MIDOSE-597004 format. One line per field, with one value per residue: x, y, z of N, C-alpha, C in turn; residue in three letters; residue number from 1. Coordinates in steps of 0.05 Angstrom, whole numbers, plus 5000, padded with zeros to 4 digits. Layout:
REM MIDOSE-597004
nxx	(X  ...)
nyy	(Y  ...)
nzz	(Z  ...)
caxx	(X  ...)
cayy	(Y  ...)
cazz	(Z  ...)
cxx	(X  ...)
cyy	(Y  ...)
czz	(Z  ...)
code	(ALA  ...)
pos	(NUM  ...)
//
This chain:
REM MIDOSE-597004
nxx	(5613  5566  5559  5583  5548  5503  5523  5534  5480  5461  5480  5466  5416  5419  5418  5369  5339  5359  5335  5277  5281  5296  5258  5214  5226  5225  5173  5138  5174  5142  5092  5097  5108  5061  5021  5045  5035  4980  4967  4997  4962  4911  4913  4936  4891  4853  4878  4875  4814  4805  4838  4798  4751  4767  4779  4736  4714  4737  4724  4676  4685  4719  4672  4643  4678  4682  4627  4616  4655  4647  4592  4613  4636  4576  4563  4599  4590  4539  4545  4567  4533  4499  4530  4532  4481  4455  4489  4464  4410  4417  4433  4391  4349  4358  4346  4293  4270  4268  4238  4180  4180  4177  4135  4088  4093  4074  4022  3999  3998  3981  4013  4034  4091  4121  4104  4125  4183  4192  4172  4214  4259  4239  4244  4300  4317  4296  4321  4373  4373  4351  4403  4431  4405  4418  4463  4476  4447  4478  4529  4504  4497  4509  4538  4572  4642  4649  4671  4700  4727  4746  4756  4800  4795  4747  4719  4744  4714  4664  4650  4672  4635  4592  4609  4618  4582  4564  4613  4621  4611  4656  4689  4715  4747  4766  4772  4817  4827  4864  4877  4908  4944  4930  4882  4872  4859  4824  4821  4767  4726  4679  4655  4677  4724  4703  4680  4725  4756  4723  4725  4776  4779  4742  4771  4814  4786  4772  4814  4833  4814  4814  4811  4829  4867  4836  4880  4870  4891  4902  4927  4977  5028  5091  5061  5021  4956  4933  4907  4907  4900  4912  4922  4927  4940  4963  4989  5019  5043  5105  5097  5050  5041  5038  4997  4954  4920  4901  4834  4784  4823  4834  4849  4811  4769  4728  4669  4670  4688  4702  4742  4742  4748  4802  4819  4781  4786  4837  4828  4785  4821  4860  4825  4811  4863  4896  4936  4945  4978  5013  5043  5077  5087  5100  5065  5062  5023  4994  4989  4949  4950  4924  4934  4941  4937  4942  4894  4902  4875  4873)
nyy	(1241  1243  1286  1270  1237  1256  1282  1251  1229  1283  1280  1239  1253  1302  1277  1259  1310  1333  1308  1317  1370  1372  1345  1376  1415  1400  1391  1444  1470  1426  1441  1500  1490  1460  1506  1538  1514  1511  1559  1567  1533  1553  1609  1594  1560  1605  1635  1599  1596  1653  1659  1610  1647  1679  1650  1632  1677  1691  1656  1670  1714  1697  1678  1711  1738  1704  1697  1756  1761  1720  1759  1793  1774  1750  1811  1832  1791  1809  1850  1848  1832  1867  1901  1873  1872  1899  1875  1828  1831  1851  1812  1779  1811  1804  1755  1743  1789  1766  1709  1737  1765  1715  1686  1718  1717  1668  1666  1692  1661  1601  1565  1502  1481  1527  1541  1504  1516  1569  1545  1518  1557  1585  1562  1540  1598  1608  1573  1598  1640  1612  1585  1638  1648  1599  1608  1665  1641  1606  1643  1676  1642  1623  1580  1532  1519  1487  1437  1430  1400  1453  1481  1535  1566  1579  1591  1644  1665  1654  1701  1749  1746  1758  1814  1841  1883  1907  1939  1980  2024  2045  2088  2088  2039  1975  1905  1845  1778  1726  1663  1603  1549  1492  1461  1482  1457  1453  1435  1470  1504  1540  1580  1614  1627  1658  1704  1722  1741  1771  1822  1836  1846  1899  1928  1940  1969  2008  2033  2058  2114  2146  2104  2052  1991  1917  1860  1793  1737  1671  1605  1548  1539  1503  1460  1490  1524  1590  1655  1720  1793  1839  1920  1976  2026  2074  2036  2017  2050  2034  2044  2029  1974  1934  1930  1928  1882  1879  1880  1934  1967  2017  2062  2089  2142  2168  2125  2104  2053  1990  1969  1917  1873  1861  1840  1788  1774  1748  1711  1684  1654  1624  1588  1552  1530  1564  1621  1694  1745  1802  1845  1899  1971  2036  2086  2055  2013  1958  1881  1827  1762  1701  1637  1564  1507  1444  1399  1328  1294  1316)
nzz	(4629  4622  4584  4544  4521  4511  4468  4434  4424  4396  4353  4340  4318  4292  4229  4221  4234  4193  4141  4153  4148  4083  4074  4079  4049  3996  3996  3993  3950  3911  3925  3906  3854  3833  3843  3804  3759  3757  3752  3700  3670  3678  3652  3596  3582  3578  3545  3498  3500  3481  3431  3414  3403  3371  3324  3306  3294  3250  3219  3206  3175  3128  3107  3097  3056  3029  2998  2989  2945  2910  2898  2872  2825  2801  2798  2765  2721  2699  2690  2642  2616  2610  2569  2526  2512  2471  2422  2421  2417  2365  2339  2338  2313  2258  2239  2260  2234  2183  2197  2205  2149  2117  2148  2134  2076  2070  2085  2043  2000  1958  1947  1953  1944  1957  2002  2036  2030  2053  2103  2114  2114  2159  2193  2190  2206  2260  2280  2280  2320  2369  2375  2390  2438  2470  2468  2506  2553  2567  2583  2618  2664  2728  2755  2790  2768  2706  2677  2606  2543  2503  2437  2429  2396  2366  2418  2417  2366  2383  2413  2395  2353  2387  2409  2365  2351  2389  2398  2358  2389  2395  2364  2309  2316  2301  2291  2290  2277  2283  2280  2292  2260  2270  2325  2390  2439  2501  2568  2599  2636  2590  2590  2632  2605  2565  2590  2612  2572  2540  2576  2569  2519  2518  2558  2518  2476  2495  2520  2468  2460  2412  2363  2332  2327  2353  2362  2353  2374  2369  2391  2401  2438  2466  2489  2513  2509  2477  2485  2454  2471  2439  2442  2414  2449  2501  2531  2593  2646  2691  2740  2757  2729  2772  2799  2762  2775  2819  2865  2853  2836  2782  2727  2700  2687  2734  2739  2692  2703  2744  2770  2769  2727  2708  2756  2763  2720  2715  2768  2749  2705  2726  2766  2727  2718  2691  2672  2668  2638  2619  2570  2561  2535  2544  2502  2467  2463  2488  2510  2527  2555  2560  2583  2578  2597  2546  2533  2551  2517  2474)
caxx	(5601  5538  5566  5589  5524  5488  5535  5526  5455  5451  5493  5448  5389  5424  5412  5335  5333  5362  5321  5256  5278  5300  5230  5199  5233  5215  5148  5144  5178  5126  5074  5097  5097  5033  5010  5051  5025  4952  4966  4996  4948  4894  4925  4928  4861  4845  4881  4858  4788  4804  4847  4777  4734  4783  4782  4708  4705  4754  4722  4653  4693  4724  4650  4635  4692  4667  4597  4626  4673  4616  4571  4631  4635  4558  4563  4617  4579  4514  4551  4582  4507  4490  4546  4529  4457  4454  4491  4447  4397  4427  4436  4366  4341  4357  4335  4271  4247  4264  4210  4168  4164  4172  4103  4061  4091  4062  3992  3986  4010  3972  4032  4055  4124  4137  4093  4153  4208  4181  4172  4245  4269  4232  4259  4329  4328  4288  4351  4396  4355  4346  4434  4444  4399  4435  4494  4468  4441  4507  4540  4492  4506  4522  4534  4602  4651  4638  4703  4697  4741  4740  4778  4802  4789  4719  4710  4747  4702  4631  4663  4677  4606  4577  4620  4626  4556  4576  4642  4612  4603  4681  4698  4745  4758  4765  4779  4833  4820  4879  4883  4927  4934  4919  4867  4874  4835  4836  4787  4762  4700  4680  4639  4701  4739  4692  4686  4759  4764  4704  4738  4805  4765  4733  4795  4831  4775  4768  4847  4840  4786  4818  4810  4855  4860  4848  4883  4867  4898  4886  4939  4985  5056  5104  5042  5004  4932  4936  4892  4925  4886  4929  4919  4941  4941  4984  5007  5014  5067  5115  5086  5016  5044  5042  4967  4927  4905  4887  4813  4773  4845  4828  4860  4791  4753  4703  4640  4671  4703  4687  4765  4737  4753  4818  4819  4763  4793  4855  4821  4777  4832  4876  4805  4815  4882  4909  4939  4947  4999  5014  5066  5068  5106  5088  5064  5065  4998  4990  4980  4952  4961  4914  4956  4913  4947  4921  4882  4918  4869  4882)
cayy	(1214  1248  1299  1251  1224  1280  1302  1224  1229  1298  1275  1218  1264  1309  1262  1259  1331  1352  1290  1331  1395  1373  1339  1400  1437  1389  1393  1467  1463  1423  1461  1521  1481  1457  1530  1551  1495  1510  1579  1564  1517  1571  1618  1573  1555  1634  1639  1580  1611  1673  1646  1606  1659  1698  1633  1638  1706  1697  1626  1686  1736  1686  1664  1732  1752  1694  1706  1779  1747  1708  1775  1806  1750  1756  1829  1832  1779  1820  1883  1846  1817  1891  1918  1854  1869  1912  1860  1803  1848  1856  1783  1764  1828  1796  1729  1758  1797  1741  1693  1750  1769  1686  1680  1733  1699  1634  1677  1704  1641  1579  1540  1483  1477  1558  1543  1482  1528  1587  1543  1511  1583  1599  1537  1558  1629  1609  1563  1622  1652  1591  1580  1653  1654  1586  1619  1677  1636  1599  1664  1687  1625  1637  1568  1529  1520  1458  1436  1408  1399  1469  1500  1568  1584  1578  1612  1674  1664  1667  1728  1755  1749  1775  1840  1858  1901  1932  1953  2001  2052  2053  2105  2081  2011  1951  1875  1837  1767  1710  1642  1575  1527  1465  1466  1487  1442  1463  1427  1491  1526  1556  1609  1633  1638  1670  1730  1741  1756  1799  1836  1841  1863  1919  1944  1945  1985  2038  2046  2065  2130  2160  2094  2030  1955  1901  1839  1777  1714  1639  1579  1537  1545  1486  1445  1513  1540  1614  1682  1741  1813  1868  1947  2008  2052  2087  2026  2016  2054  2014  2043  2013  1947  1913  1938  1925  1855  1881  1882  1959  1987  2025  2089  2099  2158  2152  2121  2087  2023  1981  1963  1886  1862  1843  1822  1777  1752  1724  1691  1655  1636  1607  1571  1528  1521  1570  1647  1709  1758  1821  1852  1931  1993  2061  2093  2025  1991  1929  1858  1809  1741  1682  1617  1544  1477  1437  1378  1310  1273  1335)
cazz	(4613  4612  4565  4511  4518  4503  4440  4415  4420  4381  4336  4320  4318  4262  4202  4221  4228  4171  4126  4151  4141  4065  4064  4077  4028  3978  3998  3984  3923  3895  3926  3895  3829  3835  3839  3785  3741  3756  3740  3677  3660  3672  3629  3580  3582  3576  3520  3481  3495  3467  3402  3397  3397  3338  3301  3298  3283  3223  3200  3195  3161  3106  3092  3084  3047  2996  2989  2972  2923  2892  2887  2852  2795  2799  2785  2736  2689  2703  2680  2614  2591  2596  2551  2508  2502  2436  2403  2423  2397  2335  2324  2344  2302  2235  2234  2270  2207  2160  2205  2203  2124  2105  2152  2114  2048  2070  2082  2022  1977  1962  1928  1971  1940  1963  2035  2048  2021  2069  2127  2118  2123  2182  2221  2194  2224  2286  2297  2290  2346  2392  2387  2399  2462  2487  2479  2518  2577  2587  2595  2647  2684  2754  2781  2796  2747  2692  2653  2584  2523  2481  2420  2437  2374  2372  2441  2405  2345  2387  2430  2372  2341  2405  2421  2347  2339  2415  2393  2345  2399  2393  2341  2289  2337  2292  2318  2275  2284  2270  2286  2283  2240  2280  2339  2406  2449  2531  2587  2613  2637  2574  2599  2641  2583  2550  2606  2618  2540  2541  2591  2558  2491  2525  2559  2490  2463  2519  2521  2442  2452  2389  2350  2332  2311  2371  2349  2372  2366  2387  2382  2418  2440  2483  2513  2521  2487  2485  2466  2457  2460  2435  2428  2402  2463  2507  2544  2619  2664  2706  2768  2747  2721  2786  2821  2751  2780  2845  2855  2848  2824  2750  2715  2680  2699  2756  2729  2672  2712  2776  2773  2777  2709  2695  2776  2760  2689  2735  2784  2728  2689  2758  2775  2704  2717  2675  2684  2650  2639  2599  2561  2552  2531  2547  2476  2439  2471  2519  2501  2554  2543  2569  2580  2590  2597  2531  2543  2541  2509  2447)
cxx	(5575  5534  5566  5561  5502  5501  5529  5504  5444  5461  5480  5417  5393  5412  5382  5321  5330  5347  5292  5261  5283  5264  5212  5197  5216  5180  5135  5143  5156  5098  5072  5096  5077  5018  5023  5042  5002  4948  4960  4974  4921  4900  4929  4912  4855  4856  4874  4827  4781  4814  4820  4754  4749  4779  4758  4704  4721  4743  4690  4666  4699  4694  4637  4648  4687  4646  4606  4643  4651  4595  4586  4629  4610  4558  4581  4608  4559  4526  4558  4552  4494  4499  4541  4497  4448  4463  4482  4424  4396  4427  4416  4341  4332  4349  4298  4256  4244  4240  4188  4151  4162  4139  4081  4066  4073  4028  3981  3987  3993  3987  4044  4083  4136  4125  4122  4170  4196  4183  4195  4261  4272  4253  4289  4333  4317  4309  4366  4391  4367  4383  4440  4429  4417  4458  4490  4469  4468  4528  4534  4491  4513  4529  4562  4620  4653  4657  4689  4714  4727  4754  4773  4784  4757  4710  4722  4720  4667  4627  4663  4650  4588  4581  4624  4596  4566  4589  4643  4613  4633  4689  4722  4761  4749  4780  4791  4830  4837  4872  4896  4922  4918  4901  4879  4859  4847  4813  4788  4733  4693  4667  4654  4716  4734  4690  4708  4767  4750  4723  4763  4793  4749  4750  4816  4814  4778  4798  4854  4819  4789  4817  4834  4847  4870  4858  4882  4875  4895  4907  4948  5012  5069  5079  5022  4974  4943  4911  4907  4908  4909  4921  4932  4946  4962  5002  5000  5041  5070  5108  5057  5017  5046  5011  4944  4910  4890  4857  4807  4795  4841  4841  4836  4778  4736  4680  4642  4689  4698  4715  4769  4753  4774  4826  4812  4770  4817  4852  4799  4793  4853  4854  4814  4841  4906  4925  4937  4965  5001  5045  5060  5087  5095  5091  5057  5039  5008  4979  4977  4945  4944  4932  4947  4932  4936  4916  4901  4907  4860  4901)
cyy	(1229  1264  1291  1240  1237  1290  1274  1224  1254  1292  1254  1235  1284  1308  1266  1287  1345  1337  1312  1353  1398  1364  1356  1418  1430  1396  1424  1475  1458  1432  1479  1511  1473  1479  1545  1538  1506  1542  1583  1549  1538  1596  1609  1566  1577  1638  1623  1587  1631  1667  1626  1620  1674  1676  1633  1655  1709  1678  1654  1702  1720  1686  1685  1747  1733  1694  1733  1772  1733  1733  1794  1799  1758  1784  1837  1815  1797  1842  1881  1846  1851  1904  1905  1852  1886  1893  1827  1815  1842  1828  1766  1776  1807  1769  1724  1756  1777  1725  1715  1754  1735  1681  1693  1731  1677  1643  1681  1681  1612  1559  1530  1481  1515  1553  1524  1493  1554  1573  1530  1532  1588  1578  1540  1581  1625  1586  1575  1625  1637  1590  1610  1656  1629  1590  1644  1666  1624  1622  1676  1662  1625  1613  1562  1515  1483  1459  1420  1408  1421  1477  1529  1582  1593  1589  1644  1689  1679  1689  1744  1765  1768  1806  1850  1883  1923  1943  1978  2028  2064  2068  2095  2061  1987  1923  1858  1802  1740  1685  1620  1561  1504  1477  1470  1480  1437  1446  1457  1495  1544  1580  1625  1639  1665  1705  1740  1756  1786  1820  1852  1861  1889  1945  1947  1970  2011  2047  2054  2090  2146  2139  2074  2004  1936  1876  1819  1758  1686  1618  1560  1541  1520  1483  1469  1524  1567  1629  1700  1763  1838  1904  1968  2031  2056  2072  2031  2029  2031  2010  2032  1983  1927  1917  1929  1911  1858  1891  1912  1968  1988  2050  2094  2129  2149  2149  2106  2060  2024  1980  1935  1871  1847  1826  1800  1754  1734  1709  1671  1633  1613  1581  1552  1532  1530  1594  1663  1738  1782  1837  1885  1950  2024  2074  2070  2004  1973  1907  1835  1783  1717  1652  1595  1515  1463  1414  1360  1290  1286  1314)
czz	(4610  4599  4543  4504  4497  4473  4419  4407  4399  4356  4310  4309  4294  4238  4201  4214  4195  4142  4127  4140  4109  4055  4061  4061  3996  3971  3990  3960  3906  3899  3907  3863  3817  3825  3815  3756  3735  3742  3715  3656  3658  3656  3597  3558  3566  3554  3499  3482  3484  3434  3390  3383  3369  3314  3290  3282  3249  3209  3189  3178  3137  3096  3080  3060  3015  2987  2978  2950  2902  2887  2872  2820  2783  2776  2760  2707  2683  2681  2646  2598  2585  2571  2527  2492  2470  2426  2392  2415  2371  2325  2328  2317  2273  2226  2239  2248  2187  2164  2196  2170  2114  2118  2134  2090  2051  2075  2064  1995  1979  1945  1945  1973  1960  1998  2053  2048  2045  2102  2139  2131  2147  2196  2216  2215  2254  2297  2309  2317  2371  2395  2398  2428  2483  2497  2502  2545  2589  2594  2617  2671  2706  2768  2771  2767  2727  2660  2633  2561  2500  2461  2429  2414  2369  2395  2432  2390  2357  2402  2416  2365  2366  2409  2387  2349  2372  2411  2375  2356  2407  2374  2325  2297  2315  2295  2279  2286  2277  2282  2276  2272  2250  2307  2369  2433  2481  2542  2598  2612  2618  2577  2612  2624  2563  2565  2614  2584  2539  2557  2587  2537  2497  2535  2537  2477  2475  2528  2485  2435  2426  2361  2352  2321  2348  2358  2367  2364  2382  2372  2403  2414  2464  2505  2521  2500  2494  2472  2479  2446  2461  2427  2422  2424  2480  2525  2580  2636  2685  2734  2776  2746  2744  2804  2798  2752  2807  2837  2862  2837  2785  2759  2694  2696  2718  2743  2702  2680  2731  2779  2776  2749  2698  2731  2777  2741  2710  2747  2767  2719  2709  2763  2749  2699  2692  2685  2662  2652  2618  2589  2550  2553  2525  2514  2456  2444  2494  2500  2517  2532  2567  2563  2601  2577  2567  2541  2530  2525  2478  2421)
code	(UNK  UNK  UNK  UNK  UNK  UNK  UNK  UNK  UNK  UNK  UNK  UNK  UNK  UNK  UNK  UNK  UNK  UNK  UNK  UNK  UNK  UNK  UNK  UNK  UNK  UNK  UNK  UNK  UNK  UNK  UNK  UNK  UNK  UNK  UNK  UNK  UNK  UNK  UNK  UNK  UNK  UNK  UNK  UNK  UNK  UNK  UNK  UNK  UNK  UNK  UNK  UNK  UNK  UNK  UNK  UNK  UNK  UNK  UNK  UNK  UNK  UNK  UNK  UNK  UNK  UNK  UNK  UNK  UNK  UNK  UNK  UNK  UNK  UNK  UNK  UNK  UNK  UNK  UNK  UNK  UNK  UNK  UNK  UNK  UNK  UNK  UNK  UNK  UNK  UNK  UNK  UNK  UNK  UNK  UNK  UNK  UNK  UNK  UNK  UNK  UNK  UNK  UNK  UNK  UNK  UNK  UNK  UNK  UNK  UNK  UNK  UNK  UNK  UNK  UNK  UNK  UNK  UNK  UNK  UNK  UNK  UNK  UNK  UNK  UNK  UNK  UNK  UNK  UNK  UNK  UNK  UNK  UNK  UNK  UNK  UNK  UNK  UNK  UNK  UNK  UNK  UNK  UNK  UNK  UNK  UNK  UNK  UNK  UNK  UNK  UNK  UNK  UNK  UNK  UNK  UNK  UNK  UNK  UNK  UNK  UNK  UNK  UNK  UNK  UNK  UNK  UNK  UNK  UNK  UNK  UNK  UNK  UNK  UNK  UNK  UNK  UNK  UNK  UNK  UNK  UNK  UNK  UNK  UNK  UNK  UNK  UNK  UNK  UNK  UNK  UNK  UNK  UNK  UNK  UNK  UNK  UNK  UNK  UNK  UNK  UNK  UNK  UNK  UNK  UNK  UNK  UNK  UNK  UNK  UNK  UNK  UNK  UNK  UNK  UNK  UNK  UNK  UNK  UNK  UNK  UNK  UNK  UNK  UNK  UNK  UNK  UNK  UNK  UNK  UNK  UNK  UNK  UNK  UNK  UNK  UNK  UNK  UNK  UNK  UNK  UNK  UNK  UNK  UNK  UNK  UNK  UNK  UNK  UNK  UNK  UNK  UNK  UNK  UNK  UNK  UNK  UNK  UNK  UNK  UNK  UNK  UNK  UNK  UNK  UNK  UNK  UNK  UNK  UNK  UNK  UNK  UNK  UNK  UNK  UNK  UNK  UNK  UNK  UNK  UNK  UNK  UNK  UNK  UNK  UNK  UNK  UNK  UNK  UNK  UNK  UNK  UNK  UNK  UNK  UNK  UNK  UNK  UNK)
pos	(1  2  3  4  5  6  7  8  9  10  11  12  13  14  15  16  17  18  19  20  21  22  23  24  25  26  27  28  29  30  31  32  33  34  35  36  37  38  39  40  41  42  43  44  45  46  47  48  49  50  51  52  53  54  55  56  57  58  59  60  61  62  63  64  65  66  67  68  69  70  71  72  73  74  75  76  77  78  79  80  81  82  83  84  85  86  87  88  89  90  91  92  93  94  95  96  97  98  99  100  101  102  103  104  105  106  107  108  109  110  111  112  113  114  115  116  117  118  119  120  121  122  123  124  125  126  127  128  129  130  131  132  133  134  135  136  137  138  139  140  141  142  143  144  145  146  147  148  149  150  151  152  153  154  155  156  157  158  159  160  161  162  163  164  165  166  167  168  169  170  171  172  173  174  175  176  177  178  179  180  181  182  183  184  185  186  187  188  189  190  191  192  193  194  195  196  197  198  199  200  201  202  203  204  205  206  207  208  209  210  211  212  213  214  215  216  217  218  219  220  221  222  223  224  225  226  227  228  229  230  231  232  233  234  235  236  237  238  239  240  241  242  243  244  245  246  247  248  249  250  251  252  253  254  255  256  257  258  259  260  261  262  263  264  265  266  267  268  269  270  271  272  273  274  275  276  277  278  279  280  281  282  283  284  285  286  287  288  289  290  291  292  293  294  295  296  297  298)
//
């Protein structure tokens, strides 16, 4: 009887023991999970700290890249200004000579009618010089884009006027300008488009060392305003065509080009909602085309 009671007592104790064992196992598992979770959290914090430092470094690099790109734009503008200096001097020289001549005549005459006439001519020639200088200052400004409604025909005329004298250093290179019958009104930063056009005209002239004609046309087509610059050079090979808009890429001899003109022209067009493309055939020249949406108010 005693042995049966012991068995019954042991049988009653077994469920309690099993529960204690199960509880201890759950506690051990919970402690293991907590330890693993703490380890994972620590690792995540370490990863976050590393990523945060890398993000800060990337932001610093991005700011440096932006400043560097800004310096490239400024350098390209200053380079273009240097190339146009001869043209500007030529445009100012003629009216300045006229002003000097009329001033001498005024000093020698006592005729009031002639004095008034010479004074009017001096004022007219001074106005011409002031207009040239205003355009030069606009071209040289370095601030953010300022959009305004412009006629692409006028932009072409002003740019060709500035570059006409400069282009005489290229032997047997002439410019043929053709404009559409209707206005091509776009809303852009005028100086940006003029800067891009200067780069294209320079490239066209340099592509024809033996001479030729640069054909510039402007007009409208399917809701877009356009300016095309075509040369009669050797064209661009297919293997180079995909690289011509990359910064610092150039096919010119060392010292004759920075490789920035086309890449900056592309950026300037895109900043004004436009684009630039090229059509070329080896031995037949290249045609670059600036495309800009027409102004809705036009």
